[in-house]
N, CA, C and O of each residue as an XYZ file, in Angstrom:
428
protein
N     -33.122     21.920     11.519
C     -32.676     21.056     10.450
C     -31.893     19.899     11.065
O     -30.955     20.113     11.833
N     -32.274     18.703     10.730
C     -31.566     17.558     11.282
C     -30.906     16.770     10.152
O     -30.701     17.279      9.050
N     -30.589     15.551     10.450
C     -29.896     14.686      9.501
C     -30.811     14.312      8.334
O     -32.000     14.053      8.523
N     -30.238     14.289      7.121
C     -31.009     13.890      5.944
C     -31.173     12.372      5.922
O     -30.568     11.657      6.720
N     -31.990     11.903      5.006
C     -32.195     10.461      4.866
C     -30.877      9.734      4.576
O     -30.683      8.587      4.978
N     -29.981     10.422      3.873
C     -28.673      9.845      3.552
C     -27.655      9.962      4.671
O     -26.512      9.533      4.514
N     -28.051     10.536      5.801
C     -27.157     10.630      6.959
C     -26.254     11.849      6.966
O     -25.212     11.843      7.621
N     -26.639     12.897      6.245
C     -25.826     14.105      6.151
C     -26.431     15.222      6.997
O     -27.636     15.473      6.960
N     -25.569     15.879      7.752
C     -25.971     17.061      8.511
C     -25.501     18.293      7.744
O     -24.310     18.428      7.463
N     -26.414     19.184      7.405
C     -26.026     20.440      6.769
C     -25.712     21.498      7.808
O     -25.046     22.487      7.502
N     -26.180     21.306      9.030
C     -25.835     22.165     10.151
C     -24.846     21.387     11.018
O     -25.239     20.485     11.758
N     -23.577     21.735     10.925
C     -22.545     20.983     11.634
C     -22.710     21.026     13.156
O     -22.240     20.125     13.850
N     -23.359     22.044     13.673
C     -23.582     22.144     15.123
C     -24.459     21.003     15.631
O     -24.399     20.659     16.811
N     -25.268     20.415     14.760
C     -26.160     19.318     15.144
C     -25.552     17.938     14.896
O     -26.106     16.927     15.328
N     -24.434     17.897     14.212
C     -23.848     16.627     13.793
C     -23.373     15.763     14.954
O     -22.891     16.266     15.968
N     -23.517     14.477     14.787
C     -23.015     13.511     15.769
C     -21.717     12.864     15.292
O     -21.142     12.031     15.992
N     -21.259     13.245     14.109
C     -20.023     12.685     13.544
C     -18.835     13.525     14.011
O     -18.561     14.598     13.471
N     -18.141     13.017     15.019
C     -17.054     13.772     15.636
C     -15.803     12.913     15.756
O     -15.865     11.694     15.916
N     -14.671     13.595     15.673
C     -13.382     12.934     15.828
C     -12.542     13.785     16.772
O     -12.330     14.973     16.529
N     -12.066     13.166     17.850
C     -11.272     13.902     18.836
C      -9.789     13.635     18.602
O      -9.351     12.488     18.508
N      -9.027     14.724     18.511
C      -7.574     14.655     18.364
C      -6.973     15.588     19.405
O      -7.172     16.802     19.358
N      -6.240     15.010     20.340
C      -5.693     15.760     21.470
C      -6.847     16.472     22.185
O      -7.758     15.814     22.688
N      -6.817     17.793     22.234
C      -7.865     18.539     22.939
C      -8.822     19.229     21.966
O      -9.505     20.183     22.337
N      -8.868     18.754     20.742
C      -9.708     19.360     19.704
C     -10.664     18.318     19.140
O     -10.273     17.181     18.875
N     -11.927     18.717     18.958
C     -12.923     17.838     18.349
C     -13.308     18.402     16.988
O     -13.770     19.537     16.876
N     -13.110     17.588     15.957
C     -13.485     17.956     14.593
C     -14.880     17.407     14.330
O     -15.152     16.239     14.611
N     -15.762     18.238     13.795
C     -17.150     17.845     13.546
C     -17.345     17.717     12.030
O     -16.918     18.573     11.255
N     -18.001     16.623     11.633
C     -18.180     16.320     10.214
C     -19.650     16.266      9.850
O     -20.509     16.002     10.692
N     -19.922     16.520      8.585
C     -21.300     16.512      8.095
C     -21.802     15.107      7.801
O     -23.010     14.876      7.747
N     -20.884     14.168      7.612
C     -21.298     12.800      7.297
C     -20.302     11.794      7.861
O     -19.149     12.125      8.140
N     -20.765     10.574      8.022
C     -19.889      9.500      8.474
C     -18.813      9.228      7.434
O     -17.679      8.896      7.781
N     -19.162      9.368      6.163
C     -18.204      9.173      5.073
C     -17.015     10.128      5.218
O     -15.864      9.703      5.120
N     -17.288     11.414      5.451
C     -16.207     12.389      5.626
C     -15.381     12.097      6.868
O     -14.158     12.240      6.854
N     -16.041     11.692      7.934
C     -15.320     11.367      9.173
C     -14.375     10.192      8.944
O     -13.227     10.223      9.388
N     -14.852      9.155      8.253
C     -14.000      7.991      7.994
C     -12.839      8.344      7.066
O     -11.730      7.842      7.253
N     -13.073      9.198      6.071
C     -11.988      9.655      5.188
C     -10.922     10.386      5.995
O      -9.726     10.187      5.781
N     -11.362     11.233      6.924
C     -10.439     11.979      7.783
C      -9.601     11.021      8.622
O      -8.384     11.172      8.725
N     -10.258     10.046      9.215
C      -9.552      9.074     10.058
C      -8.488      8.323      9.267
O      -7.399      8.059      9.777
N      -8.803      7.980      8.027
C      -7.825      7.270      7.185
C      -6.661      8.168      6.797
O      -5.508      7.736      6.805
N      -6.958      9.403      6.461
C      -5.928     10.293      5.933
C      -5.079     10.968      7.003
O      -3.970     11.424      6.722
N      -5.585     11.033      8.202
C      -4.879     11.779      9.248
C      -3.490     11.190      9.518
O      -2.551     11.930      9.808
N      -3.359      9.899      9.425
C      -2.071      9.269      9.728
C      -1.045      9.522      8.630
O       0.052     10.011      8.903
N      -1.389      9.199      7.415
C      -0.435      9.292      6.317
C      -0.250     10.711      5.802
O       0.876     11.192      5.682
N      -1.347     11.376      5.501
C      -1.275     12.691      4.888
C      -0.657     13.723      5.819
O       0.107     14.579      5.373
N      -0.979     13.653      7.108
C      -0.456     14.643      8.054
C       1.070     14.575      8.108
O       1.736     15.610      8.095
N       1.616     13.387      8.168
C       3.077     13.241      8.207
C       3.698     13.699      6.887
O       4.748     14.341      6.871
N       3.037     13.362      5.791
C       3.489     13.790      4.466
C       3.526     15.316      4.375
O       4.505     15.898      3.909
N       2.460     15.941      4.820
C       2.353     17.401      4.776
C       3.384     18.044      5.694
O       3.973     19.067      5.346
N       3.604     17.455      6.854
C       4.605     17.940      7.806
C       5.991     17.906      7.167
O       6.740     18.880      7.240
N       6.326     16.776      6.540
C       7.625     16.631      5.878
C       7.766     17.624      4.727
O       8.842     18.178      4.505
N       6.673     17.845      3.996
C       6.692     18.786      2.883
C       6.968     20.208      3.393
O       7.742     20.949      2.786
N       6.331     20.583      4.507
C       6.572     21.901      5.089
C       8.032     22.068      5.506
O       8.634     23.115      5.266
N       8.598     21.041      6.128
C      10.009     21.099      6.527
C      10.906     21.287      5.313
O      11.854     22.072      5.340
N      10.595     20.560      4.255
C      11.396     20.654      3.037
C      11.298     22.043      2.414
O      12.311     22.629      2.034
N      10.078     22.569      2.310
C       9.858     23.891      1.706
C      10.542     24.987      2.520
O      11.188     25.874      1.963
N      10.394     24.918      3.834
C      10.956     25.952      4.693
C      12.462     25.796      4.898
O      13.162     26.765      5.192
N      12.946     24.577      4.741
C      14.379     24.342      4.839
C      14.921     24.183      6.239
O      16.131     24.275      6.442
N      14.063     23.948      7.206
C      14.535     23.695      8.562
C      13.567     22.785      9.294
O      12.432     22.569      8.867
N      14.049     22.263     10.404
C      13.274     21.314     11.201
C      12.160     22.041     11.945
O      12.373     23.104     12.527
N      10.978     21.451     11.914
C       9.817     22.046     12.578
C       9.483     21.314     13.866
O       9.767     20.125     14.011
N       8.885     22.025     14.786
C       8.385     21.440     16.016
C       7.169     20.568     15.687
O       6.472     20.826     14.706
N       6.916     19.563     16.484
C       5.773     18.662     16.241
C       4.428     19.390     16.262
O       3.440     18.859     15.756
N       4.370     20.583     16.832
C       3.111     21.327     16.860
C       2.662     21.719     15.449
O       1.486     22.013     15.233
N       3.579     21.724     14.505
C       3.209     21.995     13.115
C       2.364     20.863     12.540
O       1.655     21.057     11.553
N       2.434     19.693     13.147
C       1.612     18.562     12.696
C       0.131     18.917     12.813
O      -0.682     18.490     11.994
N      -0.211     19.693     13.824
C      -1.608     20.114     14.005
C      -2.086     20.975     12.832
O      -3.253     20.915     12.446
N      -1.189     21.760     12.280
C      -1.538     22.570     11.111
C      -1.837     21.664      9.924
O      -2.768     21.918      9.160
N      -1.055     20.621      9.775
C      -1.293     19.654      8.696
C      -2.646     18.970      8.877
O      -3.357     18.729      7.901
N      -2.999     18.661     10.111
C      -4.285     18.017     10.399
C      -5.440     18.970     10.077
O      -6.466     18.541      9.549
N      -5.279     20.245     10.388
C      -6.297     21.236     10.026
C      -6.469     21.316      8.513
O      -7.580     21.479      8.009
N      -5.363     21.199      7.808
C      -5.417     21.247      6.348
C      -6.214     20.055      5.804
O      -6.971     20.201      4.845
N      -6.048     18.901      6.404
C      -6.812     17.718      5.997
C      -8.300     17.958      6.241
O      -9.134     17.652      5.389
N      -8.624     18.505      7.404
C     -10.029     18.785      7.727
C     -10.639     19.731      6.696
O     -11.747     19.498      6.213
N      -9.917     20.798      6.361
C     -10.397     21.752      5.360
C     -10.635     21.071      4.011
O     -11.602     21.367      3.309
N      -9.748     20.170      3.672
C      -9.830     19.479      2.387
C     -11.036     18.541      2.329
O     -11.694     18.440      1.294
N     -11.323     17.864      3.423
C     -12.364     16.832      3.435
C     -13.751     17.396      3.717
O     -14.709     17.046      3.028
N     -13.870     18.255      4.708
C     -15.201     18.739      5.104
C     -15.605     19.919      4.234
O     -15.197     21.054      4.476
N     -16.398     19.639      3.233
C     -16.778     20.660      2.251
C     -18.060     21.400      2.614
O     -18.431     22.355      1.931
N     -18.736     20.984      3.665
C     -20.025     21.605      4.016
C     -19.906     22.594      5.168
O     -20.913     22.974      5.766
N     -18.718     23.000      5.474
C     -18.546     23.970      6.543
C     -17.280     23.735      7.329
O     -16.402     22.975      6.920
N     -17.202     24.401      8.465
C     -16.026     24.345      9.320
C     -16.529     24.442     10.748
O     -17.118     25.453     11.130
N     -16.301     23.390     11.549
C     -16.804     23.388     12.918
C     -15.854     22.560     13.775
O     -15.816     21.332     13.688
N     -15.089     23.263     14.602
C     -14.115     22.618     15.477
C     -14.381     23.078     16.901
O     -14.612     24.262     17.148
N     -14.349     22.145     17.825
C     -14.546     22.462     19.237
C     -13.197     22.326     19.930
O     -12.602     21.248     19.941
N     -12.722     23.416     20.505
C     -11.424     23.414     21.170
C     -11.523     23.938     22.578
O     -12.615     24.160     23.101
N     -10.375     24.134     23.186
C     -10.321     24.620     24.569
C     -10.949     26.002     24.726
O     -11.515     26.319     25.772
N     -10.845     26.811     23.690
C     -11.354     28.185     23.756
C     -12.763     28.319     23.216
O     -13.268     29.433     23.075
N     -13.405     27.207     22.912
C     -14.773     27.246     22.423
C     -14.892     26.700     21.014
O     -14.046     25.934     20.553
N     -15.947     27.102     20.344
C     -16.257     26.601     19.003
C     -15.669     27.541     17.953
O     -15.780     28.763     18.054
N     -15.050     26.945     16.959
C     -14.518     27.702     15.825
C     -15.372     27.332     14.624
O     -15.364     26.188     14.170
N     -16.108     28.311     14.114
C     -17.028     28.070     13.009
C     -16.502     28.606     11.687
O     -17.116     28.401     10.640
N     -15.383     29.283     11.734
C     -14.849     29.923     10.537
C     -13.327     29.807     10.558
O     -12.701     29.983     11.603
N     -12.745     29.516      9.422
C     -11.299     29.350      9.351
C     -10.543     30.599      9.779
O      -9.444     30.497     10.323
N     -11.112     31.768      9.543
C     -10.426     33.011      9.912
C     -10.390     33.223     11.432
O      -9.670     34.096     11.917
N     -11.164     32.431     12.182
C     -11.157     32.533     13.640
C     -10.041     31.717     14.288
O      -9.859     31.766     15.505
N      -9.303     30.975     13.486
C      -8.235     30.134     14.021
C      -7.063     30.972     14.500
O      -6.672     31.948     13.858
N      -6.509     30.576     15.639
C      -5.273     31.164     16.131
C      -4.266     30.024     16.191
O      -4.365     29.138     17.040
N      -3.319     30.056     15.303
C      -2.340     28.981     15.242
C      -1.062     29.397     15.946
O      -0.608     30.536     15.834
N      -0.500     28.456     16.666
C       0.761     28.726     17.333
C       1.659     27.515     17.216
O       1.229     26.384     17.443
N       2.886     27.752     16.866
C       3.850     26.669     16.745
C       5.238     27.267     16.961
O       5.431     28.480     16.879
N       6.176     26.405     17.232
C       7.524     26.859     17.469
C       8.444     26.304     16.391
O       8.227     25.213     15.865
N       9.462     27.071     16.080
C      10.476     26.643     15.124
C      11.759     26.407     15.904
O      12.221     27.280     16.639
N      12.327     25.228     15.739
C      13.611     24.922     16.384
C      14.725     25.251     15.427
O      14.648     24.931     14.241
N      15.757     25.888     15.931
C      16.916     26.193     15.090
C      17.773     24.942     14.998
O      17.988     24.236     15.984
N      18.247     24.691     13.810
C      19.130     23.552     13.591
C      20.550     24.093     13.508
O      20.830     25.002     12.727
N      21.435     23.536     14.305
C      22.837     23.969     14.286
C      23.515     23.471     13.023
O      23.425     22.289     12.690
N      24.183     24.355     12.331
C      24.895     23.978     11.094
C      26.286     23.524     11.402
O      27.036     23.169     10.492
């Protein structure tokens, strides 16, 4: 299965629409979704990061920003989940291993 006439890949493994962030490559089903991700990654990720800090009530390490970026990807890419990282390909959200640190704030 390849790209449709409208430029959509239903098999994300074949897609050429990719966005690299740090050491992770996000794969998209369409150029439209990739461009939406690129636009939202700057504003929404910081917004989501700030929201998490507010909800949790303490300062978070910048590694939590990556969690916000994953949330954007989940929101935008509705035809699947395909991320290429250092440990290989992640095809399912339940295969994610998230790690982040919490800094204690002195009162």
